[in-house]
C-alpha positions in Angstrom: 148.5 -57.5 -17.7 148.6 -57.5 -21.6 147.9 -54.9 -24.6 145.6 -56.1 -27.3 147.0 -55.4 -31.0 143.6 -56.4 -33.1 144.2 -56.0 -36.8 141.0 -54.5 -37.7 140.0 -52.4 -40.6 139.1 -48.8 -40.2 135.3 -49.4 -40.4 135.4 -51.2 -37.0 136.9 -48.2 -35.3 134.3 -46.2 -36.9 131.7 -48.5 -35.7 133.1 -48.1 -32.1 132.3 -44.4 -32.5 129.1 -44.8 -34.0 129.9 -43.3 -37.2 129.9 -44.4 -40.8 133.3 -44.8 -42.6 134.1 -41.5 -44.1 135.3 -41.0 -47.5 137.9 -38.3 -46.9 141.4 -38.6 -45.6 141.1 -36.4 -42.7 137.8 -38.1 -41.5 139.5 -41.6 -41.9 142.6 -40.6 -39.9 140.3 -39.4 -37.0 138.1 -42.8 -37.3 141.1 -44.9 -37.1 143.0 -42.8 -34.4 139.8 -42.1 -32.2 138.1 -45.8 -32.9 141.6 -47.6 -32.0 141.5 -45.7 -28.6 137.8 -46.4 -27.8 138.6 -50.1 -28.6 141.4 -50.0 -26.0 143.9 -51.2 -28.5 147.9 -51.0 -28.1 148.1 -49.2 -31.7 146.2 -48.5 -34.7 146.6 -50.1 -38.1 147.4 -48.4 -41.2 144.5 -48.7 -43.9 144.5 -52.0 -45.7 144.7 -52.3 -49.4 141.1 -51.2 -51.1 140.0 -49.9 -47.5 140.8 -46.3 -48.6 141.4 -44.3 -51.7 144.7 -42.9 -50.7 145.8 -45.2 -48.0 149.6 -43.8 -47.7 148.0 -40.2 -47.2 145.9 -41.7 -44.3 148.9 -43.7 -42.8 150.9 -40.5 -43.0 148.4 -38.6 -41.3 148.0 -41.0 -38.3 151.8 -41.1 -38.0 151.7 -37.3 -37.8 148.8 -37.0 -35.4 150.0 -35.6 -32.0 149.7 -38.1 -29.2 148.3 -40.7 -31.6 148.8 -44.6 -30.9 151.7 -46.2 -32.7 150.7 -47.1 -36.2 151.1 -50.6 -37.3 151.4 -51.4 -40.8 149.8 -54.5 -42.4 151.9 -56.2 -45.3 150.5 -59.5 -47.0 153.1 -62.3 -46.8 154.5 -63.8 -49.8 152.6 -67.2 -49.0 149.2 -65.5 -48.4 145.9 -66.8 -49.8 146.1 -64.3 -52.8 149.4 -66.0 -53.9 147.5 -69.5 -53.8 144.6 -68.0 -55.7 147.0 -67.0 -58.4 148.5 -70.3 -58.6 145.3 -72.0 -59.1 144.2 -69.3 -61.6 147.3 -69.9 -63.5 146.8 -73.6 -63.4 150.0 -74.4 -61.6 150.3 -77.8 -60.2 152.9 -78.6 -57.4 154.8 -81.2 -59.7 156.8 -81.0 -62.8 159.7 -78.7 -63.8 157.6 -76.1 -65.5 155.2 -75.8 -62.5 157.8 -75.7 -60.2 159.1 -72.7 -62.1 155.7 -71.1 -62.2 155.3 -71.3 -58.4 158.9 -69.8 -58.1 158.1 -67.0 -60.3 154.9 -66.3 -58.4 156.8 -66.3 -55.1 159.2 -63.9 -56.6 156.5 -61.5 -57.7 154.7 -61.7 -54.2 158.0 -61.2 -52.3 158.7 -58.1 -54.7 155.1 -57.0 -53.9 155.7 -57.2 -50.1 158.8 -55.4 -50.1 157.2 -52.6 -52.1 154.4 -52.4 -49.6 157.0 -52.2 -46.8 158.9 -49.3 -48.3 155.8 -47.5 -48.9 154.7 -47.9 -45.1 158.4 -46.6 -44.2 157.8 -43.7 -46.5 155.0 -42.8 -44.4 156.9 -42.9 -41.2 155.6 -46.4 -40.0 158.2 -48.0 -37.7 156.4 -51.6 -37.1 154.6 -53.7 -39.3 152.7 -57.0 -39.2 153.4 -59.6 -42.0 150.2 -61.5 -42.5 150.8 -65.1 -43.7 147.7 -67.4 -44.0 148.9 -70.1 -46.0 150.8 -73.5 -45.2 154.3 -73.7 -46.5 154.3 -77.3 -47.6 153.2 -76.7 -50.9 156.1 -74.3 -51.6 158.8 -76.2 -49.3 160.4 -74.9 -46.3 163.8 -73.7 -48.0 161.7 -71.7 -50.7 159.3 -70.2 -48.2 162.2 -68.7 -46.2 163.8 -67.5 -49.3 160.6 -65.8 -50.2 160.5 -63.9 -47.0 164.3 -63.0 -46.8 164.0 -59.9 -49.0 161.3 -58.7 -46.7 163.4 -59.2 -43.6 166.5 -57.5 -45.3 164.3 -54.5 -46.4 162.8 -54.2 -42.8 166.4 -54.0 -41.2 167.5 -51.3 -44.0 164.4 -49.2 -43.3 164.7 -49.9 -39.6 161.1 -51.3 -39.3 160.3 -54.0 -36.7 158.6 -56.9 -38.2 156.1 -59.4 -36.3 154.9 -62.4 -38.2 151.2 -63.2 -37.8 150.9 -66.8 -39.1 147.4 -68.1 -39.6 148.9 -71.3 -41.4 152.7 -71.8 -41.6 153.5 -75.2 -39.9 157.3 -74.2 -39.4 157.0 -70.6 -38.3 160.6 -70.4 -36.8 162.1 -71.5 -40.2 160.9 -68.3 -41.9 163.5 -66.2 -40.0 161.4 -63.7 -37.9 162.6 -62.9 -34.3 158.7 -62.0 -33.3 155.9 -64.1 -34.5 152.6 -65.4 -33.3 150.4 -68.2 -34.6 147.7 -70.7 -33.4 150.4 -73.2 -32.8 152.7 -71.0 -30.5 154.4 -67.6 -30.1 157.9 -66.0 -29.5 158.5 -64.9 -26.2 156.3 -62.0 -24.9 153.5 -62.4 -27.3 150.4 -64.1 -27.4 147.8 -64.9 -30.2 143.9 -64.5 -30.2 142.4 -66.3 -33.4 139.9 -64.5 -35.5 137.0 -67.1 -34.5 137.3 -65.9 -30.9 135.3 -62.9 -32.0 132.4 -65.0 -33.3 130.5 -64.7 -30.1 131.0 -63.8 -26.5 131.3 -67.5 -25.4 134.0 -68.0 -28.0 135.7 -65.0 -27.1 135.8 -66.2 -23.3 137.4 -69.4 -24.4 139.8 -67.7 -26.6 140.9 -65.4 -23.8 141.1 -68.5 -21.4 143.4 -70.2 -23.7 145.6 -67.1 -24.3 146.1 -66.6 -20.5 146.7 -70.2 -20.0 149.6 -70.0 -22.2 151.4 -67.5 -20.0 151.2 -63.8 -19.5 152.2 -62.0 -22.6 152.8 -58.3 -22.7 151.1 -58.3 -26.2 148.4 -60.2 -27.7 147.8 -60.1 -31.5 145.0 -61.3 -33.7 145.0 -62.0 -37.4 143.1 -59.7 -39.7 139.6 -59.5 -38.5 136.5 -58.9 -40.7 134.9 -55.5 -40.9 131.6 -56.8 -39.2 133.3 -58.0 -36.0 131.5 -56.6 -33.2 133.3 -53.5 -31.7 132.0 -54.5 -28.1 133.9 -57.8 -28.3 137.1 -56.3 -29.3 136.8 -53.6 -26.5 135.9 -56.4 -24.1 139.1 -58.4 -24.9 141.3 -55.5 -24.6 139.8 -54.6 -21.2 140.1 -58.4 -19.9 143.6 -58.6 -21.2 144.6 -55.2 -19.7 143.0 -56.2 -16.3 140.5 -53.6 -16.4 137.5 -55.9 -16.2 137.1 -58.8 -13.4 135.8 -62.0 -14.9 133.8 -64.4 -12.9 
């Protein structure tokens, strides 16, 4: 049996409960907690940037909820798509000394921002976080990519926060220094990966589940961040299949 850790925004939990996503902190805490349970998830996700007006208060409320599911923080990695967009906006090119310095500055800034977010999650009481990395590392170089992640790993060790890398793109995941990681190219021991496109339809989900189970019997299966419009019934079905509570034909 496996538990599903689906990285879903709070609106998906609200939809699973038949509710609209509320504006107030207490309502958002209830939607995430109860919605994650309704979806059959192993944990609930702290609000993402832009999802709540006061995400830290919501996260603190989730951590303090008696009997609540474990809270998973979500941290954009320093190689994420936002960083690549910043390079393009600033006109950076991957050649020439000035461009190399420009990329290094962006990597440093992104690494600092990731550490700041992790510290904020730690202050809310979060003890586990997923680092989202959806870009390839070839543009930055393997050494520079690993160096950008090192402050995040050091901060996590200091804060006693367990990290799992959720990599949609990096070619050499192991080189980034994480003990636990999932990606479409493979996963660390005990973990499985269910890609976002598996939730495009019921047929796609069955194919994704077949591939996940064929790779072994992981204790936890993790998805990348899913869209707010993902169908709750697909997420619920995936969690039930992985937990063995649904008998598949």
